[in-house]
C-alpha positions as CSV (number, residue, x, y, z in Angstrom):
1,M,16.4,10.0,31.1
2,T,15.0,7.5,28.8
3,R,15.7,8.1,25.1
4,P,12.8,8.7,22.8
5,V,12.2,5.6,20.4
6,L,11.7,5.9,16.7
7,S,9.8,2.5,15.6
8,I,9.9,1.5,11.9
9,A,6.9,-0.5,10.9
10,F,8.1,-1.8,7.4
11,S,11.0,-3.6,6.3
12,V,14.0,-1.6,5.5
13,A,16.9,-3.1,3.3
14,D,20.3,-3.0,5.1
15,S,21.7,-0.9,2.6
16,R,19.3,2.0,3.7
17,R,19.4,1.4,7.4
18,A,22.7,3.1,8.1
19,A,21.5,6.3,6.5
20,L,18.2,6.1,8.4
21,D,20.0,5.4,11.8
22,R,22.3,8.3,11.0
23,A,19.4,10.6,10.7
24,V,18.0,10.4,14.2
25,S,20.6,8.3,16.1
26,E,21.8,11.2,18.2
27,I,18.4,12.0,19.4
28,A,16.5,8.7,19.4
29,D,17.0,4.8,19.4
30,V,15.7,3.2,16.3
31,V,13.7,-0.1,16.4
32,Y,12.9,-2.1,13.4
33,L,9.5,-3.8,14.1
34,P,9.7,-6.7,11.5
35,D,13.0,-7.8,13.1
36,L,11.3,-8.7,16.6
37,D,9.3,-11.4,17.9
38,P,5.7,-10.7,19.2
39,A,6.8,-9.9,22.9
40,A,9.6,-7.6,21.7
41,R,7.2,-5.9,19.3
42,A,4.8,-5.2,22.0
43,D,7.5,-3.8,24.3
44,A,8.8,-1.5,21.5
45,L,5.5,-0.2,20.8
46,R,4.7,0.8,24.4
47,R,8.1,2.5,24.3
48,T,7.5,4.3,20.9
49,T,7.8,7.9,20.7
50,V,7.1,8.2,16.9
51,L,6.0,5.4,14.5
52,L,6.9,5.5,10.9
53,S,4.7,3.5,8.7
54,W,3.5,3.2,5.1
55,N,0.3,1.6,6.1
56,T,-0.6,0.7,9.8
57,A,-3.5,-1.4,8.7
58,K,-1.0,-3.9,7.0
59,E,2.2,-3.4,9.0
60,L,0.7,-3.5,12.6
61,R,-1.0,-6.7,13.9
62,P,-4.5,-6.7,15.6
63,G,-4.3,-4.9,18.9
64,E,-0.9,-3.5,18.4
65,A,-2.0,0.3,17.6
66,Q,-3.4,0.3,21.1
67,L,0.0,-0.3,22.6
68,L,1.1,3.3,21.4
69,V,0.4,4.7,24.6
70,A,3.6,6.8,24.8
71,A,3.5,8.0,21.2
72,R,3.6,11.6,20.2
73,L,3.2,11.0,16.3
74,I,2.3,8.4,13.7
75,Q,4.2,9.5,10.5
76,F,3.2,8.0,7.4
77,M,5.4,7.6,4.3
78,T,2.8,8.8,1.7
79,A,0.9,11.9,1.2
80,G,-2.3,10.5,0.6
81,V,-3.6,8.5,3.6
82,D,-7.4,8.3,2.8
83,F,-7.1,4.6,2.3
84,I,-5.7,4.0,5.8
85,P,-8.4,3.0,8.5
86,M,-7.6,6.0,11.0
87,D,-10.3,4.8,13.3
88,E,-8.1,1.9,14.3
89,L,-5.4,4.2,15.7
90,P,-5.3,5.8,19.1
91,H,-7.4,9.2,19.1
92,G,-4.9,10.9,21.3
93,V,-2.1,10.5,18.9
94,A,-1.3,13.0,16.3
95,I,-1.0,11.8,12.7
96,A,0.9,13.3,9.9
97,N,1.1,12.3,6.2
98,N,4.4,13.1,4.0
99,G,3.0,16.2,2.4
100,G,5.0,17.3,-0.5
101,A,7.2,14.3,-0.4
102,Y,7.1,13.6,-4.0
103,A,6.2,17.1,-5.1
104,E,8.9,17.6,-7.7
105,P,8.3,14.6,-9.8
106,M,4.5,14.8,-9.6
107,A,4.7,18.6,-10.7
108,E,6.8,17.6,-13.8
109,H,4.2,15.0,-14.4
110,A,1.3,17.4,-14.5
111,L,3.0,19.5,-16.8
112,A,4.1,17.0,-19.1
113,M,0.5,15.9,-19.4
114,A,-0.9,19.3,-19.8
115,F,1.9,19.8,-22.6
116,A,0.8,16.6,-24.3
117,A,-2.8,17.8,-24.4
118,A,-1.9,21.1,-25.6
119,K,0.3,20.0,-28.2
120,R,-2.1,17.2,-29.3
121,L,0.6,14.6,-29.1
122,P,-1.5,11.6,-28.5
123,V,-4.2,12.6,-30.9
124,E,-1.8,13.3,-33.8
125,Q,0.2,10.3,-33.1
126,A,-2.9,8.1,-33.4
127,A,-3.8,9.9,-36.6
128,M,-0.4,9.4,-38.1
129,A,-0.7,5.6,-37.3
130,R,-4.1,5.8,-39.5
131,G,-2.1,7.3,-42.3
132,E,-3.0,10.9,-41.7
133,F,-0.5,13.7,-41.6
134,N,-2.3,16.9,-40.1
135,Q,0.5,19.3,-40.3
136,S,-1.8,22.3,-40.5
137,N,-4.0,21.4,-37.2
138,Q,-3.7,24.0,-34.6
139,N,-2.2,23.3,-31.2
140,R,-1.9,25.5,-28.3
141,M,0.5,27.4,-26.2
142,L,0.4,27.1,-22.3
143,A,2.4,30.5,-21.9
144,G,0.1,33.4,-21.3
145,G,-2.5,31.0,-20.2
146,V,-3.8,30.3,-16.4
147,C,-2.6,27.4,-14.6
148,G,-5.3,26.6,-11.7
149,I,-4.1,24.6,-8.8
150,L,-6.8,23.0,-6.5
151,G,-5.0,22.1,-3.4
152,F,-2.0,24.4,-2.7
153,G,0.4,22.1,-0.8
154,G,3.9,20.8,-1.7
155,V,2.7,19.6,-5.1
156,G,0.9,22.5,-5.9
157,I,3.8,24.9,-5.0
158,A,6.2,22.9,-7.0
159,L,4.0,23.1,-9.9
160,A,3.4,26.9,-9.4
161,R,7.2,27.4,-9.9
162,L,7.3,25.3,-13.2
163,A,4.2,27.1,-14.7
164,R,5.6,30.4,-13.9
165,C,8.8,29.5,-15.8
166,I,7.0,28.7,-18.8
167,G,4.9,31.9,-18.7
168,M,1.8,30.8,-17.3
169,Q,-0.2,32.8,-14.6
170,V,-1.0,30.8,-11.5
171,H,-4.4,30.7,-9.6
172,A,-4.9,28.5,-6.5
173,V,-7.4,27.5,-4.0
174,N,-6.3,26.3,-0.5
175,R,-8.2,26.1,2.8
176,R,-6.7,29.6,4.2
177,G,-6.9,31.4,1.0
178,R,-3.3,32.8,1.8
179,T,0.1,31.8,0.6
180,D,3.7,33.2,0.8
181,E,4.4,32.0,-2.9
182,A,4.4,34.6,-5.5
183,I,1.3,33.7,-7.5
184,D,-1.2,35.9,-9.4
185,W,-4.6,34.8,-7.3
186,I,-5.5,32.7,-4.4
187,G,-8.7,31.9,-2.9
188,T,-10.6,29.6,-0.4
189,P,-12.7,26.6,-1.3
190,G,-15.7,28.8,-1.5
191,E,-14.2,30.9,-4.4
192,L,-13.7,27.6,-6.5
193,D,-16.0,28.7,-9.2
194,S,-13.6,31.6,-10.0
195,L,-10.8,29.1,-10.3
196,L,-12.7,26.8,-12.6
197,A,-13.8,29.6,-14.8
198,A,-10.3,31.2,-15.0
199,S,-8.2,28.0,-15.6
200,D,-6.9,27.0,-18.9
201,V,-5.1,24.2,-17.2
202,L,-6.6,23.0,-13.8
203,V,-4.4,20.5,-11.7
204,I,-6.0,18.6,-8.8
205,S,-3.7,18.0,-5.9
206,T,-6.0,18.3,-2.9
207,P,-6.5,15.5,-0.4
208,L,-9.5,13.3,-0.6
209,T,-11.9,14.4,2.4
210,R,-15.7,14.4,2.9
211,A,-15.4,18.0,1.6
212,T,-13.6,17.1,-1.5
213,T,-15.4,13.6,-2.5
214,G,-17.2,14.5,-5.7
215,L,-16.3,18.1,-5.7
216,I,-15.7,18.3,-9.4
217,D,-19.2,17.2,-10.6
218,A,-21.1,18.1,-13.9
219,A,-21.8,21.6,-12.5
220,A,-18.2,22.3,-11.7
221,L,-17.2,20.9,-15.1
222,G,-19.9,23.0,-16.8
223,R,-18.1,26.0,-15.4
224,M,-14.6,25.4,-17.0
225,K,-13.7,26.6,-20.2
226,T,-14.8,24.1,-23.2
227,D,-11.1,23.7,-24.3
228,A,-9.8,23.5,-20.8
229,I,-7.1,20.7,-19.7
230,L,-8.0,18.9,-16.5
231,V,-5.1,17.0,-14.6
232,N,-6.0,14.8,-11.5
233,L,-3.0,13.7,-9.6
234,A,-4.8,13.4,-6.3
235,R,-7.6,10.9,-5.8
236,G,-10.2,9.7,-8.7
237,E,-13.0,10.1,-6.2
238,I,-12.6,14.0,-6.4
239,I,-14.1,13.9,-9.7
240,D,-17.6,12.4,-10.4
241,E,-16.5,9.7,-13.0
242,A,-19.7,9.7,-14.9
243,A,-19.9,13.4,-15.2
244,L,-16.4,13.6,-16.5
245,Y,-17.2,11.0,-19.1
246,Q,-20.1,12.8,-20.3
247,H,-18.6,16.0,-20.4
248,L,-15.5,14.5,-22.3
249,H,-18.0,13.0,-24.7
250,D,-19.9,16.3,-25.1
251,H,-17.0,18.6,-25.3
252,P,-14.4,17.0,-27.6
253,G,-12.0,20.1,-27.1
254,F,-11.8,19.5,-23.3
255,T,-9.0,17.0,-22.2
256,A,-8.8,14.9,-19.0
257,C,-5.3,14.0,-17.9
258,I,-5.8,11.1,-15.4
259,D,-3.1,10.1,-13.1
260,A,-5.3,9.1,-10.3
261,W,-8.1,6.6,-10.8
262,W,-11.3,5.6,-8.9
263,V,-10.4,2.0,-8.2
264,E,-6.6,1.3,-7.9
265,P,-4.4,-1.6,-7.1
266,V,-2.8,-0.2,-4.0
267,R,-5.9,1.4,-2.3
268,H,-8.5,-1.3,-3.6
269,G,-6.8,-4.3,-4.9
270,A,-7.7,-4.0,-8.6
271,F,-8.0,-1.4,-11.4
272,R,-11.2,-0.7,-13.1
273,M,-13.5,2.0,-14.1
274,D,-17.3,2.4,-14.6
275,H,-16.9,4.2,-18.0
276,P,-14.7,3.6,-20.9
277,L,-12.7,6.6,-20.4
278,L,-9.7,5.1,-22.3
279,D,-11.6,4.8,-25.4
280,L,-12.1,8.7,-25.6
281,P,-9.4,10.7,-27.7
282,N,-9.5,13.4,-25.3
283,V,-8.1,11.5,-22.2
284,I,-4.5,11.1,-21.4
285,A,-3.7,8.3,-19.0
286,S,-0.9,7.2,-16.6
287,P,-1.1,4.5,-13.8
288,H,-0.7,6.8,-10.9
289,N,3.1,6.9,-11.3
290,S,3.5,10.7,-11.2
291,A,5.6,10.1,-7.9
292,Q,7.8,7.5,-9.6
293,A,10.9,9.5,-10.6
294,G,13.9,11.3,-9.2
295,D,15.7,10.4,-6.0
296,R,14.0,7.4,-4.5
297,D,14.8,8.1,-0.9
298,V,13.6,12.0,-1.0
299,G,10.3,10.6,0.5
300,L,12.1,8.9,3.3
301,R,14.2,11.8,4.1
302,R,11.2,14.2,4.3
303,A,9.2,11.8,6.4
304,L,12.5,11.6,8.9
305,A,12.6,15.2,8.9
306,N,9.2,15.3,10.4
307,C,10.0,12.4,12.8
308,R,12.8,14.4,14.2
309,R,10.6,17.4,15.0
310,A,8.3,15.2,17.0
311,L,11.2,13.3,18.6
312,L,12.7,16.8,19.6
313,G,9.3,18.0,21.1
314,E,8.6,20.3,18.2
315,T,5.3,20.5,16.4
316,P,5.4,18.4,13.3
317,R,4.2,19.5,9.9
318,H,1.5,17.9,7.7
319,L,-0.8,17.0,10.6
320,I,-4.1,15.1,9.6
321,T,-7.2,17.2,10.9
322,A,-10.2,15.5,12.2
323,E,-11.9,15.9,8.9
324,E,-9.2,14.2,7.1
325,R,-9.6,11.2,9.5
326,V,-13.1,10.4,8.3
327,I,-13.8,10.1,4.7
């Protein structure tokens, strides 16, 4: 019987190949496409059972995606795949993102940003640089407040566990309105208004889809507490940039902690914004680096675990829905 084939679309250092091969070698052959000439690549793609890729638009050559006639799964290394042209991939092949691959460092990053906002660290450091020593200015406790999480996947679950440890209640929204996690409240997207109104800290960790594009608009921001802390780890486009700028300008007690931006180098080839958000004192910024911590290989191991499921004929996790294939 012909063995399944796992094809790796990106370059892998020799130091990491042994570990990668050990992960699947007993059940499948591993092929590294960058090592092959065009004819061998075409043959490997026709035999591929699972393709592992960072970005097929950059790693596959014109016409190669259509050679995946035997593929069961295209597995991506990233959780966010909205920047990958899904319409170029075979429609009959399942596609999975790497949901929750970097959940733990991202959850820590969200909590760090929320703490920095609640404790006024950037604001008071700037004041001290001006010679001010505002020892009596009030800051805030997160304990006893509500951590709202929009998108309760791997990142949301990791964040909920941290938030509970510091004494916060956890409210969340996911598509099912259900979870096995021990949290205080969960609803469906139709109950978003309840999440917005209750949250002292609102963390966005939902995928970018047609349904979530522009979801946090002026009306949604207006339903939040005037001193809420908004943390975006997901995609800039989920928030209306102009509405956020105006809301921050009009509500100085409201803080936006932005890790995910509207135009970023990886997805768009540049970094820019249409409004001077970084000039506002109630903005805390990071360069979408919330995943850049901890074990560098954890994402690869989690992607390979999903590849194994497909290679063994099991149902993979984190499958992309039809809605998520079209933004």
